[in-house]
PyMOL Python script that loads the backbone (N, CA, C, O; Angstrom):
from pymol import cmd

cmd.read_pdbstr("""\
ATOM      1  N   MET A   1      86.822  73.292 120.894  1.00  0.00           N
ATOM      2  CA  MET A   1      87.014  74.721 120.842  1.00  0.00           C
ATOM      3  C   MET A   1      86.606  75.245 119.483  1.00  0.00           C
ATOM      4  O   MET A   1      86.714  74.557 118.468  1.00  0.00           O
ATOM      5  N   SER A   2      86.145  76.458 119.488  1.00  0.00           N
ATOM      6  CA  SER A   2      85.809  77.099 118.228  1.00  0.00           C
ATOM      7  C   SER A   2      86.517  78.432 118.156  1.00  0.00           C
ATOM      8  O   SER A   2      87.079  78.904 119.144  1.00  0.00           O
ATOM      9  N   ALA A   3      86.488  79.037 116.980  1.00  0.00           N
ATOM     10  CA  ALA A   3      87.172  80.316 116.782  1.00  0.00           C
ATOM     11  C   ALA A   3      86.646  81.379 117.739  1.00  0.00           C
ATOM     12  O   ALA A   3      87.385  82.292 118.108  1.00  0.00           O
ATOM     13  N   THR A   4      85.380  81.276 118.147  1.00  0.00           N
ATOM     14  CA  THR A   4      84.842  82.277 119.067  1.00  0.00           C
ATOM     15  C   THR A   4      85.436  82.159 120.462  1.00  0.00           C
ATOM     16  O   THR A   4      85.332  83.094 121.255  1.00  0.00           O
ATOM     17  N   ASP A   5      86.057  81.027 120.774  1.00  0.00           N
ATOM     18  CA  ASP A   5      86.710  80.884 122.073  1.00  0.00           C
ATOM     19  C   ASP A   5      87.915  81.806 122.198  1.00  0.00           C
ATOM     20  O   ASP A   5      88.415  82.025 123.302  1.00  0.00           O
ATOM     21  N   PHE A   6      88.384  82.346 121.081  1.00  0.00           N
ATOM     22  CA  PHE A   6      89.585  83.173 121.095  1.00  0.00           C
ATOM     23  C   PHE A   6      89.259  84.654 120.937  1.00  0.00           C
ATOM     24  O   PHE A   6      90.144  85.449 120.621  1.00  0.00           O
ATOM     25  N   ASP A   7      88.008  85.033 121.151  1.00  0.00           N
ATOM     26  CA  ASP A   7      87.607  86.421 121.004  1.00  0.00           C
ATOM     27  C   ASP A   7      88.184  87.320 122.086  1.00  0.00           C
ATOM     28  O   ASP A   7      87.984  88.534 122.043  1.00  0.00           O
ATOM     29  N   HIS A   8      88.883  86.763 123.040  1.00  0.00           N
ATOM     30  CA  HIS A   8      89.447  87.555 124.129  1.00  0.00           C
ATOM     31  C   HIS A   8      90.574  88.462 123.667  1.00  0.00           C
ATOM     32  O   HIS A   8      91.095  89.251 124.455  1.00  0.00           O
ATOM     33  N   VAL A   9      90.956  88.363 122.408  1.00  0.00           N
ATOM     34  CA  VAL A   9      91.993  89.259 121.900  1.00  0.00           C
ATOM     35  C   VAL A   9      91.551  90.712 122.061  1.00  0.00           C
ATOM     36  O   VAL A   9      92.392  91.607 122.141  1.00  0.00           O
ATOM     37  N   ASP A  10      90.254  90.950 122.110  1.00  0.00           N
ATOM     38  CA  ASP A  10      89.760  92.308 122.320  1.00  0.00           C
ATOM     39  C   ASP A  10      90.110  92.826 123.708  1.00  0.00           C
ATOM     40  O   ASP A  10      90.067  94.033 123.946  1.00  0.00           O
ATOM     41  N   ASP A  11      90.458  91.922 124.630  1.00  0.00           N
ATOM     42  CA  ASP A  11      90.854  92.333 125.974  1.00  0.00           C
ATOM     43  C   ASP A  11      92.283  92.879 126.000  1.00  0.00           C
ATOM     44  O   ASP A  11      92.685  93.532 126.963  1.00  0.00           O
ATOM     45  N   VAL A  12      93.039  92.613 124.951  1.00  0.00           N
ATOM     46  CA  VAL A  12      94.408  93.112 124.849  1.00  0.00           C
ATOM     47  C   VAL A  12      94.337  94.580 124.425  1.00  0.00           C
ATOM     48  O   VAL A  12      93.570  94.920 123.525  1.00  0.00           O
ATOM     49  N   PRO A  13      95.124  95.455 125.057  1.00  0.00           N
ATOM     50  CA  PRO A  13      95.068  96.873 124.695  1.00  0.00           C
ATOM     51  C   PRO A  13      95.247  97.102 123.192  1.00  0.00           C
ATOM     52  O   PRO A  13      96.068  96.452 122.545  1.00  0.00           O
ATOM     53  N   ARG A  14      94.472  98.025 122.661  1.00  0.00           N
ATOM     54  CA  ARG A  14      94.496  98.308 121.229  1.00  0.00           C
ATOM     55  C   ARG A  14      95.901  98.638 120.740  1.00  0.00           C
ATOM     56  O   ARG A  14      96.299  98.190 119.665  1.00  0.00           O
ATOM     57  N   SER A  15      96.644  99.402 121.499  1.00  0.00           N
ATOM     58  CA  SER A  15      97.995  99.776 121.068  1.00  0.00           C
ATOM     59  C   SER A  15      98.883  98.548 120.909  1.00  0.00           C
ATOM     60  O   SER A  15      99.713  98.500 120.001  1.00  0.00           O
ATOM     61  N   VAL A  16      98.719  97.563 121.771  1.00  0.00           N
ATOM     62  CA  VAL A  16      99.510  96.329 121.686  1.00  0.00           C
ATOM     63  C   VAL A  16      99.024  95.490 120.504  1.00  0.00           C
ATOM     64  O   VAL A  16      99.838  94.899 119.794  1.00  0.00           O
ATOM     65  N   ARG A  17      97.694  95.430 120.284  1.00  0.00           N
ATOM     66  CA  ARG A  17      97.168  94.698 119.131  1.00  0.00           C
ATOM     67  C   ARG A  17      97.680  95.303 117.834  1.00  0.00           C
ATOM     68  O   ARG A  17      97.981  94.577 116.886  1.00  0.00           O
ATOM     69  N   LEU A  18      97.780  96.614 117.784  1.00  0.00           N
ATOM     70  CA  LEU A  18      98.310  97.272 116.582  1.00  0.00           C
ATOM     71  C   LEU A  18      99.761  96.899 116.349  1.00  0.00           C
ATOM     72  O   LEU A  18     100.180  96.705 115.208  1.00  0.00           O
ATOM     73  N   ARG A  19     100.528  96.797 117.416  1.00  0.00           N
ATOM     74  CA  ARG A  19     101.935  96.397 117.276  1.00  0.00           C
ATOM     75  C   ARG A  19     102.040  94.936 116.853  1.00  0.00           C
ATOM     76  O   ARG A  19     102.933  94.582 116.083  1.00  0.00           O
ATOM     77  N   ALA A  20     101.141  94.080 117.344  1.00  0.00           N
ATOM     78  CA  ALA A  20     101.118  92.676 116.913  1.00  0.00           C
ATOM     79  C   ALA A  20     100.799  92.609 115.422  1.00  0.00           C
ATOM     80  O   ALA A  20     101.418  91.845 114.682  1.00  0.00           O
ATOM     81  N   HIS A  21      99.845  93.401 114.993  1.00  0.00           N
ATOM     82  CA  HIS A  21      99.495  93.477 113.566  1.00  0.00           C
ATOM     83  C   HIS A  21     100.700  93.938 112.757  1.00  0.00           C
ATOM     84  O   HIS A  21     100.987  93.396 111.690  1.00  0.00           O
ATOM     85  N   GLU A  22     101.395  94.933 113.267  1.00  0.00           N
ATOM     86  CA  GLU A  22     102.587  95.440 112.583  1.00  0.00           C
ATOM     87  C   GLU A  22     103.653  94.352 112.451  1.00  0.00           C
ATOM     88  O   GLU A  22     104.287  94.219 111.404  1.00  0.00           O
ATOM     89  N   ALA A  23     103.844  93.575 113.521  1.00  0.00           N
ATOM     90  CA  ALA A  23     104.855  92.507 113.498  1.00  0.00           C
ATOM     91  C   ALA A  23     104.532  91.467 112.430  1.00  0.00           C
ATOM     92  O   ALA A  23     105.425  91.008 111.719  1.00  0.00           O
ATOM     93  N   VAL A  24     103.268  91.097 112.317  1.00  0.00           N
ATOM     94  CA  VAL A  24     102.874  90.114 111.306  1.00  0.00           C
ATOM     95  C   VAL A  24     102.974  90.728 109.915  1.00  0.00           C
ATOM     96  O   VAL A  24     103.445  90.083 108.978  1.00  0.00           O
ATOM     97  N   SER A  25     102.535  91.961 109.785  1.00  0.00           N
ATOM     98  CA  SER A  25     102.539  92.627 108.475  1.00  0.00           C
ATOM     99  C   SER A  25     103.936  92.738 107.876  1.00  0.00           C
ATOM    100  O   SER A  25     104.108  92.558 106.670  1.00  0.00           O
ATOM    101  N   VAL A  26     104.929  93.030 108.700  1.00  0.00           N
ATOM    102  CA  VAL A  26     106.281  93.173 108.154  1.00  0.00           C
ATOM    103  C   VAL A  26     106.843  91.839 107.682  1.00  0.00           C
ATOM    104  O   VAL A  26     107.700  91.801 106.799  1.00  0.00           O
ATOM    105  N   VAL A  27     106.364  90.748 108.267  1.00  0.00           N
ATOM    106  CA  VAL A  27     106.842  89.428 107.840  1.00  0.00           C
ATOM    107  C   VAL A  27     106.189  89.005 106.530  1.00  0.00           C
ATOM    108  O   VAL A  27     106.851  88.432 105.666  1.00  0.00           O
ATOM    109  N   VAL A  28     104.905  89.280 106.377  1.00  0.00           N
ATOM    110  CA  VAL A  28     104.200  88.827 105.180  1.00  0.00           C
ATOM    111  C   VAL A  28     104.224  89.835 104.037  1.00  0.00           C
ATOM    112  O   VAL A  28     103.743  89.540 102.943  1.00  0.00           O
ATOM    113  N   SER A  29     104.768  90.999 104.274  1.00  0.00           N
ATOM    114  CA  SER A  29     104.800  92.052 103.267  1.00  0.00           C
ATOM    115  C   SER A  29     105.611  91.636 102.041  1.00  0.00           C
ATOM    116  O   SER A  29     106.669  91.017 102.160  1.00  0.00           O
ATOM    117  N   ASP A  30     105.103  91.983 100.877  1.00  0.00           N
ATOM    118  CA  ASP A  30     105.835  91.721  99.637  1.00  0.00           C
ATOM    119  C   ASP A  30     107.081  92.581  99.539  1.00  0.00           C
ATOM    120  O   ASP A  30     107.968  92.299  98.734  1.00  0.00           O
ATOM    121  N   ASP A  31     107.156  93.624 100.346  1.00  0.00           N
ATOM    122  CA  ASP A  31     108.286  94.549 100.287  1.00  0.00           C
ATOM    123  C   ASP A  31     109.521  94.017 101.006  1.00  0.00           C
ATOM    124  O   ASP A  31     110.595  94.610 100.912  1.00  0.00           O
ATOM    125  N   HIS A  32     109.377  92.921 101.714  1.00  0.00           N
ATOM    126  CA  HIS A  32     110.489  92.408 102.513  1.00  0.00           C
ATOM    127  C   HIS A  32     110.874  91.002 102.061  1.00  0.00           C
ATOM    128  O   HIS A  32     110.029  90.195 101.673  1.00  0.00           O
ATOM    129  N   ASN A  33     112.152  90.743 102.124  1.00  0.00           N
ATOM    130  CA  ASN A  33     112.552  89.353 101.989  1.00  0.00           C
ATOM    131  C   ASN A  33     112.483  88.737 103.389  1.00  0.00           C
ATOM    132  O   ASN A  33     112.242  89.448 104.364  1.00  0.00           O
ATOM    133  N   TYR A  34     112.689  87.443 103.494  1.00  0.00           N
ATOM    134  CA  TYR A  34     112.529  86.749 104.770  1.00  0.00           C
ATOM    135  C   TYR A  34     113.380  87.377 105.879  1.00  0.00           C
ATOM    136  O   TYR A  34     112.871  87.679 106.958  1.00  0.00           O
ATOM    137  N   GLU A  35     114.662  87.569 105.613  1.00  0.00           N
ATOM    138  CA  GLU A  35     115.558  88.087 106.645  1.00  0.00           C
ATOM    139  C   GLU A  35     115.149  89.482 107.101  1.00  0.00           C
ATOM    140  O   GLU A  35     115.149  89.777 108.296  1.00  0.00           O
ATOM    141  N   ARG A  36     114.802  90.336 106.144  1.00  0.00           N
ATOM    142  CA  ARG A  36     114.373  91.683 106.517  1.00  0.00           C
ATOM    143  C   ARG A  36     113.051  91.653 107.276  1.00  0.00           C
ATOM    144  O   ARG A  36     112.838  92.450 108.190  1.00  0.00           O
ATOM    145  N   GLY A  37     112.169  90.741 106.902  1.00  0.00           N
ATOM    146  CA  GLY A  37     110.901  90.602 107.616  1.00  0.00           C
ATOM    147  C   GLY A  37     111.112  90.182 109.058  1.00  0.00           C
ATOM    148  O   GLY A  37     110.488  90.725 109.970  1.00  0.00           O
ATOM    149  N   VAL A  38     111.993  89.212 109.263  1.00  0.00           N
ATOM    150  CA  VAL A  38     112.297  88.754 110.621  1.00  0.00           C
ATOM    151  C   VAL A  38     112.947  89.883 111.420  1.00  0.00           C
ATOM    152  O   VAL A  38     112.593  90.113 112.576  1.00  0.00           O
ATOM    153  N   ASP A  39     113.890  90.578 110.809  1.00  0.00           N
ATOM    154  CA  ASP A  39     114.533  91.706 111.491  1.00  0.00           C
ATOM    155  C   ASP A  39     113.513  92.786 111.854  1.00  0.00           C
ATOM    156  O   ASP A  39     113.565  93.358 112.943  1.00  0.00           O
ATOM    157  N   ALA A  40     112.594  93.056 110.940  1.00  0.00           N
ATOM    158  CA  ALA A  40     111.568  94.074 111.198  1.00  0.00           C
ATOM    159  C   ALA A  40     110.633  93.630 112.321  1.00  0.00           C
ATOM    160  O   ALA A  40     110.240  94.443 113.157  1.00  0.00           O
ATOM    161  N   ALA A  41     110.275  92.346 112.346  1.00  0.00           N
ATOM    162  CA  ALA A  41     109.422  91.833 113.419  1.00  0.00           C
ATOM    163  C   ALA A  41     110.143  91.927 114.765  1.00  0.00           C
ATOM    164  O   ALA A  41     109.534  92.262 115.782  1.00  0.00           O
ATOM    165  N   ARG A  42     111.430  91.632 114.762  1.00  0.00           N
ATOM    166  CA  ARG A  42     112.216  91.787 116.003  1.00  0.00           C
ATOM    167  C   ARG A  42     112.241  93.246 116.444  1.00  0.00           C
ATOM    168  O   ARG A  42     112.146  93.543 117.635  1.00  0.00           O
ATOM    169  N   ALA A  43     112.367  94.146 115.488  1.00  0.00           N
ATOM    170  CA  ALA A  43     112.383  95.576 115.816  1.00  0.00           C
ATOM    171  C   ALA A  43     111.052  95.992 116.450  1.00  0.00           C
ATOM    172  O   ALA A  43     111.026  96.782 117.395  1.00  0.00           O
ATOM    173  N   VAL A  44     109.958  95.457 115.925  1.00  0.00           N
ATOM    174  CA  VAL A  44     108.652  95.760 116.518  1.00  0.00           C
ATOM    175  C   VAL A  44     108.606  95.229 117.951  1.00  0.00           C
ATOM    176  O   VAL A  44     108.172  95.938 118.859  1.00  0.00           O
ATOM    177  N   ALA A  45     109.047  93.994 118.158  1.00  0.00           N
ATOM    178  CA  ALA A  45     109.040  93.410 119.502  1.00  0.00           C
ATOM    179  C   ALA A  45     109.915  94.221 120.455  1.00  0.00           C
ATOM    180  O   ALA A  45     109.531  94.468 121.598  1.00  0.00           O
ATOM    181  N   HIS A  46     111.081  94.631 119.985  1.00  0.00           N
ATOM    182  CA  HIS A  46     111.958  95.465 120.825  1.00  0.00           C
ATOM    183  C   HIS A  46     111.284  96.792 121.141  1.00  0.00           C
ATOM    184  O   HIS A  46     111.401  97.302 122.255  1.00  0.00           O
ATOM    185  N   GLY A  47     110.581  97.349 120.167  1.00  0.00           N
ATOM    186  CA  GLY A  47     109.861  98.602 120.389  1.00  0.00           C
ATOM    187  C   GLY A  47     108.765  98.456 121.430  1.00  0.00           C
ATOM    188  O   GLY A  47     108.586  99.325 122.283  1.00  0.00           O
ATOM    189  N   VAL A  48     108.034  97.353 121.356  1.00  0.00           N
ATOM    190  CA  VAL A  48     106.992  97.095 122.359  1.00  0.00           C
ATOM    191  C   VAL A  48     107.629  96.960 123.735  1.00  0.00           C
ATOM    192  O   VAL A  48     107.122  97.505 124.716  1.00  0.00           O
ATOM    193  N   HIS A  49     108.734  96.238 123.805  1.00  0.00           N
ATOM    194  CA  HIS A  49     109.412  96.071 125.089  1.00  0.00           C
ATOM    195  C   HIS A  49     109.897  97.415 125.628  1.00  0.00           C
ATOM    196  O   HIS A  49     109.759  97.695 126.818  1.00  0.00           O
ATOM    197  N   ALA A  50     110.461  98.238 124.761  1.00  0.00           N
ATOM    198  CA  ALA A  50     110.956  99.538 125.194  1.00  0.00           C
ATOM    199  C   ALA A  50     109.814 100.449 125.658  1.00  0.00           C
ATOM    200  O   ALA A  50     109.960 101.192 126.629  1.00  0.00           O
ATOM    201  N   GLU A  51     108.689 100.384 124.962  1.00  0.00           N
ATOM    202  CA  GLU A  51     107.570 101.269 125.274  1.00  0.00           C
ATOM    203  C   GLU A  51     106.706 100.760 126.429  1.00  0.00           C
ATOM    204  O   GLU A  51     106.249 101.549 127.255  1.00  0.00           O
ATOM    205  N   TYR A  52     106.481  99.441 126.489  1.00  0.00           N
ATOM    206  CA  TYR A  52     105.537  98.876 127.456  1.00  0.00           C
ATOM    207  C   TYR A  52     106.165  97.914 128.450  1.00  0.00           C
ATOM    208  O   TYR A  52     105.507  97.468 129.389  1.00  0.00           O
ATOM    209  N   GLY A  53     107.451  97.589 128.244  1.00  0.00           N
ATOM    210  CA  GLY A  53     108.121  96.667 129.142  1.00  0.00           C
ATOM    211  C   GLY A  53     107.719  95.221 128.899  1.00  0.00           C
ATOM    212  O   GLY A  53     107.073  94.893 127.903  1.00  0.00           O
ATOM    213  N   ALA A  54     108.116  94.368 129.832  1.00  0.00           N
ATOM    214  CA  ALA A  54     107.844  92.937 129.708  1.00  0.00           C
ATOM    215  C   ALA A  54     106.347  92.657 129.658  1.00  0.00           C
ATOM    216  O   ALA A  54     105.908  91.743 128.960  1.00  0.00           O
ATOM    217  N   GLU A  55     105.566  93.435 130.392  1.00  0.00           N
ATOM    218  CA  GLU A  55     104.105  93.250 130.404  1.00  0.00           C
ATOM    219  C   GLU A  55     103.522  93.466 129.005  1.00  0.00           C
ATOM    220  O   GLU A  55     102.675  92.693 128.558  1.00  0.00           O
ATOM    221  N   GLY A  56     103.969  94.503 128.324  1.00  0.00           N
ATOM    222  CA  GLY A  56     103.488  94.772 126.976  1.00  0.00           C
ATOM    223  C   GLY A  56     103.919  93.700 125.994  1.00  0.00           C
ATOM    224  O   GLY A  56     103.151  93.301 125.118  1.00  0.00           O
ATOM    225  N   LEU A  57     105.140  93.239 126.141  1.00  0.00           N
ATOM    226  CA  LEU A  57     105.641  92.173 125.272  1.00  0.00           C
ATOM    227  C   LEU A  57     104.847  90.882 125.499  1.00  0.00           C
ATOM    228  O   LEU A  57     104.536  90.158 124.553  1.00  0.00           O
ATOM    229  N   THR A  58     104.530  90.611 126.747  1.00  0.00           N
ATOM    230  CA  THR A  58     103.699  89.450 127.071  1.00  0.00           C
ATOM    231  C   THR A  58     102.322  89.598 126.434  1.00  0.00           C
ATOM    232  O   THR A  58     101.802  88.644 125.855  1.00  0.00           O
ATOM    233  N   GLU A  59     101.732  90.780 126.536  1.00  0.00           N
ATOM    234  CA  GLU A  59     100.412  91.012 125.952  1.00  0.00           C
ATOM    235  C   GLU A  59     100.444  90.866 124.429  1.00  0.00           C
ATOM    236  O   GLU A  59      99.487  90.375 123.832  1.00  0.00           O
ATOM    237  N   MET A  60     101.549  91.294 123.798  1.00  0.00           N
ATOM    238  CA  MET A  60     101.661  91.131 122.355  1.00  0.00           C
ATOM    239  C   MET A  60     101.745  89.648 121.999  1.00  0.00           C
ATOM    240  O   MET A  60     101.139  89.209 121.022  1.00  0.00           O
ATOM    241  N   ALA A  61     102.488  88.882 122.779  1.00  0.00           N
ATOM    242  CA  ALA A  61     102.580  87.431 122.535  1.00  0.00           C
ATOM    243  C   ALA A  61     101.214  86.770 122.701  1.00  0.00           C
ATOM    244  O   ALA A  61     100.858  85.880 121.929  1.00  0.00           O
ATOM    245  N   VAL A  62     100.459  87.196 123.692  1.00  0.00           N
ATOM    246  CA  VAL A  62      99.120  86.653 123.897  1.00  0.00           C
ATOM    247  C   VAL A  62      98.224  87.015 122.716  1.00  0.00           C
ATOM    248  O   VAL A  62      97.494  86.161 122.212  1.00  0.00           O
ATOM    249  N   ALA A  63      98.269  88.270 122.268  1.00  0.00           N
ATOM    250  CA  ALA A  63      97.455  88.704 121.128  1.00  0.00           C
ATOM    251  C   ALA A  63      97.797  87.888 119.886  1.00  0.00           C
ATOM    252  O   ALA A  63      96.900  87.438 119.174  1.00  0.00           O
ATOM    253  N   LEU A  64      99.077  87.696 119.626  1.00  0.00           N
ATOM    254  CA  LEU A  64      99.497  86.892 118.476  1.00  0.00           C
ATOM    255  C   LEU A  64      99.026  85.444 118.609  1.00  0.00           C
ATOM    256  O   LEU A  64      98.565  84.847 117.636  1.00  0.00           O
ATOM    257  N   SER A  65      99.140  84.889 119.798  1.00  0.00           N
ATOM    258  CA  SER A  65      98.710  83.504 120.027  1.00  0.00           C
ATOM    259  C   SER A  65      97.213  83.347 119.810  1.00  0.00           C
ATOM    260  O   SER A  65      96.771  82.374 119.200  1.00  0.00           O
ATOM    261  N   LEU A  66      96.435  84.295 120.304  1.00  0.00           N
ATOM    262  CA  LEU A  66      94.986  84.228 120.138  1.00  0.00           C
ATOM    263  C   LEU A  66      94.579  84.330 118.674  1.00  0.00           C
ATOM    264  O   LEU A  66      93.718  83.583 118.207  1.00  0.00           O
ATOM    265  N   LYS A  67      95.202  85.256 117.954  1.00  0.00           N
ATOM    266  CA  LYS A  67      94.869  85.402 116.535  1.00  0.00           C
ATOM    267  C   LYS A  67      95.327  84.188 115.729  1.00  0.00           C
ATOM    268  O   LYS A  67      94.630  83.755 114.812  1.00  0.00           O
ATOM    269  N   LEU A  68      96.491  83.638 116.064  1.00  0.00           N
ATOM    270  CA  LEU A  68      96.967  82.438 115.383  1.00  0.00           C
ATOM    271  C   LEU A  68      96.036  81.264 115.668  1.00  0.00           C
ATOM    272  O   LEU A  68      95.711  80.501 114.759  1.00  0.00           O
ATOM    273  N   ALA A  69      95.608  81.113 116.907  1.00  0.00           N
ATOM    274  CA  ALA A  69      94.687  80.032 117.257  1.00  0.00           C
ATOM    275  C   ALA A  69      93.378  80.172 116.492  1.00  0.00           C
ATOM    276  O   ALA A  69      92.818  79.179 116.026  1.00  0.00           O
ATOM    277  N   GLU A  70      92.892  81.394 116.360  1.00  0.00           N
ATOM    278  CA  GLU A  70      91.666  81.641 115.597  1.00  0.00           C
ATOM    279  C   GLU A  70      91.851  81.225 114.134  1.00  0.00           C
ATOM    280  O   GLU A  70      90.976  80.587 113.549  1.00  0.00           O
ATOM    281  N   ALA A  71      92.978  81.588 113.559  1.00  0.00           N
ATOM    282  CA  ALA A  71      93.256  81.232 112.163  1.00  0.00           C
ATOM    283  C   ALA A  71      93.394  79.717 112.006  1.00  0.00           C
ATOM    284  O   ALA A  71      92.880  79.143 111.046  1.00  0.00           O
ATOM    285  N   ILE A  72      94.076  79.076 112.934  1.00  0.00           N
ATOM    286  CA  ILE A  72      94.248  77.621 112.871  1.00  0.00           C
ATOM    287  C   ILE A  72      92.894  76.923 112.978  1.00  0.00           C
ATOM    288  O   ILE A  72      92.637  75.957 112.259  1.00  0.00           O
ATOM    289  N   GLU A  73      92.033  77.402 113.864  1.00  0.00           N
ATOM    290  CA  GLU A  73      90.687  76.830 113.983  1.00  0.00           C
ATOM    291  C   GLU A  73      89.955  76.897 112.643  1.00  0.00           C
ATOM    292  O   GLU A  73      89.346  75.913 112.225  1.00  0.00           O
ATOM    293  N   ARG A  74      90.007  78.026 111.979  1.00  0.00           N
ATOM    294  CA  ARG A  74      89.304  78.197 110.702  1.00  0.00           C
ATOM    295  C   ARG A  74      89.898  77.303 109.610  1.00  0.00           C
ATOM    296  O   ARG A  74      89.165  76.646 108.870  1.00  0.00           O
ATOM    297  N   ILE A  75      91.213  77.283 109.518  1.00  0.00           N
ATOM    298  CA  ILE A  75      91.872  76.468 108.495  1.00  0.00           C
ATOM    299  C   ILE A  75      91.609  74.989 108.752  1.00  0.00           C
ATOM    300  O   ILE A  75      91.315  74.241 107.820  1.00  0.00           O
ATOM    301  N   ALA A  76      91.711  74.565 110.007  1.00  0.00           N
ATOM    302  CA  ALA A  76      91.472  73.160 110.354  1.00  0.00           C
ATOM    303  C   ALA A  76      90.047  72.756 109.995  1.00  0.00           C
ATOM    304  O   ALA A  76      89.826  71.675 109.449  1.00  0.00           O
ATOM    305  N   ALA A  77      89.087  73.613 110.297  1.00  0.00           N
ATOM    306  CA  ALA A  77      87.692  73.306 109.967  1.00  0.00           C
ATOM    307  C   ALA A  77      87.512  73.155 108.463  1.00  0.00           C
ATOM    308  O   ALA A  77      86.811  72.253 108.006  1.00  0.00           O
ATOM    309  N   ASP A  78      88.142  74.034 107.695  1.00  0.00           N
ATOM    310  CA  ASP A  78      88.059  73.964 106.235  1.00  0.00           C
ATOM    311  C   ASP A  78      88.683  72.684 105.685  1.00  0.00           C
ATOM    312  O   ASP A  78      88.247  72.166 104.657  1.00  0.00           O
ATOM    313  N   GLN A  79      89.708  72.175 106.377  1.00  0.00           N
ATOM    314  CA  GLN A  79      90.415  70.986 105.912  1.00  0.00           C
ATOM    315  C   GLN A  79      89.931  69.704 106.567  1.00  0.00           C
ATOM    316  O   GLN A  79      90.471  68.629 106.303  1.00  0.00           O
ATOM    317  N   GLY A  80      88.916  69.808 107.420  1.00  0.00           N
ATOM    318  CA  GLY A  80      88.379  68.626 108.083  1.00  0.00           C
ATOM    319  C   GLY A  80      89.315  68.039 109.127  1.00  0.00           C
ATOM    320  O   GLY A  80      89.294  66.835 109.384  1.00  0.00           O
ATOM    321  N   LEU A  81      90.128  68.888 109.724  1.00  0.00           N
ATOM    322  CA  LEU A  81      91.075  68.461 110.752  1.00  0.00           C
ATOM    323  C   LEU A  81      90.702  69.082 112.085  1.00  0.00           C
ATOM    324  O   LEU A  81      89.903  70.017 112.148  1.00  0.00           O
ATOM    325  N   THR A  82      91.287  68.555 113.145  1.00  0.00           N
ATOM    326  CA  THR A  82      91.148  69.237 114.428  1.00  0.00           C
ATOM    327  C   THR A  82      92.238  70.311 114.500  1.00  0.00           C
ATOM    328  O   THR A  82      93.301  70.183 113.892  1.00  0.00           O
ATOM    329  N   ALA A  83      91.953  71.344 115.239  1.00  0.00           N
ATOM    330  CA  ALA A  83      92.944  72.416 115.401  1.00  0.00           C
ATOM    331  C   ALA A  83      94.205  71.886 116.069  1.00  0.00           C
ATOM    332  O   ALA A  83      95.311  72.325 115.754  1.00  0.00           O
ATOM    333  N   THR A  84      94.041  70.957 116.978  1.00  0.00           N
ATOM    334  CA  THR A  84      95.199  70.369 117.661  1.00  0.00           C
ATOM    335  C   THR A  84      96.099  69.634 116.675  1.00  0.00           C
ATOM    336  O   THR A  84      97.321  69.770 116.719  1.00  0.00           O
ATOM    337  N   ASP A  85      95.484  68.852 115.781  1.00  0.00           N
ATOM    338  CA  ASP A  85      96.280  68.121 114.790  1.00  0.00           C
ATOM    339  C   ASP A  85      97.009  69.084 113.855  1.00  0.00           C
ATOM    340  O   ASP A  85      98.186  68.888 113.552  1.00  0.00           O
ATOM    341  N   LEU A  86      96.313  70.117 113.400  1.00  0.00           N
ATOM    342  CA  LEU A  86      96.949  71.081 112.506  1.00  0.00           C
ATOM    343  C   LEU A  86      98.079  71.821 113.215  1.00  0.00           C
ATOM    344  O   LEU A  86      99.132  72.066 112.626  1.00  0.00           O
ATOM    345  N   THR A  87      97.865  72.172 114.459  1.00  0.00           N
ATOM    346  CA  THR A  87      98.917  72.833 115.251  1.00  0.00           C
ATOM    347  C   THR A  87     100.132  71.928 115.383  1.00  0.00           C
ATOM    348  O   THR A  87     101.270  72.384 115.264  1.00  0.00           O
ATOM    349  N   ASP A  88      99.888  70.642 115.629  1.00  0.00           N
ATOM    350  CA  ASP A  88     100.998  69.694 115.743  1.00  0.00           C
ATOM    351  C   ASP A  88     101.791  69.612 114.437  1.00  0.00           C
ATOM    352  O   ASP A  88     103.019  69.522 114.455  1.00  0.00           O
ATOM    353  N   VAL A  89     101.084  69.642 113.309  1.00  0.00           N
ATOM    354  CA  VAL A  89     101.767  69.596 112.002  1.00  0.00           C
ATOM    355  C   VAL A  89     102.577  70.867 111.789  1.00  0.00           C
ATOM    356  O   VAL A  89     103.740  70.806 111.389  1.00  0.00           O
ATOM    357  N   TRP A  90     101.973  72.008 112.053  1.00  0.00           N
ATOM    358  CA  TRP A  90     102.663  73.287 111.796  1.00  0.00           C
ATOM    359  C   TRP A  90     103.861  73.503 112.712  1.00  0.00           C
ATOM    360  O   TRP A  90     104.864  74.084 112.297  1.00  0.00           O
ATOM    361  N   PHE A  91     103.762  73.045 113.937  1.00  0.00           N
ATOM    362  CA  PHE A  91     104.806  73.353 114.906  1.00  0.00           C
ATOM    363  C   PHE A  91     105.621  72.147 115.344  1.00  0.00           C
ATOM    364  O   PHE A  91     106.310  72.202 116.363  1.00  0.00           O
ATOM    365  N   ALA A  92     105.550  71.051 114.582  1.00  0.00           N
ATOM    366  CA  ALA A  92     106.331  69.861 114.914  1.00  0.00           C
ATOM    367  C   ALA A  92     107.815  70.204 114.882  1.00  0.00           C
ATOM    368  O   ALA A  92     108.317  70.846 113.959  1.00  0.00           O
ATOM    369  N   ALA A  93     108.470  69.761 115.898  1.00  0.00           N
ATOM    370  CA  ALA A  93     109.906  70.080 116.009  1.00  0.00           C
ATOM    371  C   ALA A  93     110.734  69.076 115.246  1.00  0.00           C
ATOM    372  O   ALA A  93     111.960  69.178 115.222  1.00  0.00           O
TER     373      ALA A  93
END
""", "prot")
cmd.dss("prot")
cmd.show_as("cartoon", "prot")
cmd.util.cbc("prot")
cmd.orient("prot")
C-alpha cells in the first residue's frame, strides 16, 4: 500500500473532514493541556453526533483513519519500516 491508496478521504463530506481536522487540532494545540485537548476532542465528536448522527460520527472516524494511515505510510517509508509494523508499534496494547 502507498499513501495514495488513502486518497478516498476526499469522498468524506467536507463538513465532516473539517470536524475531523478540528478534533485533531484541539489535541495538538499548544493552547491545551492533554486533559483539555481530550475533552475538546470529545466535544467535537459529540457535536458531530448531534449534528450528523451516527452516520456522521462514522464518517469522521473513517476520515481520521484515512488521514492517520496516510501519515503512518509516510513516516514508515522515511524510517525504512512497513506501515503495518509501525502501526503495530504505535497501537500495541
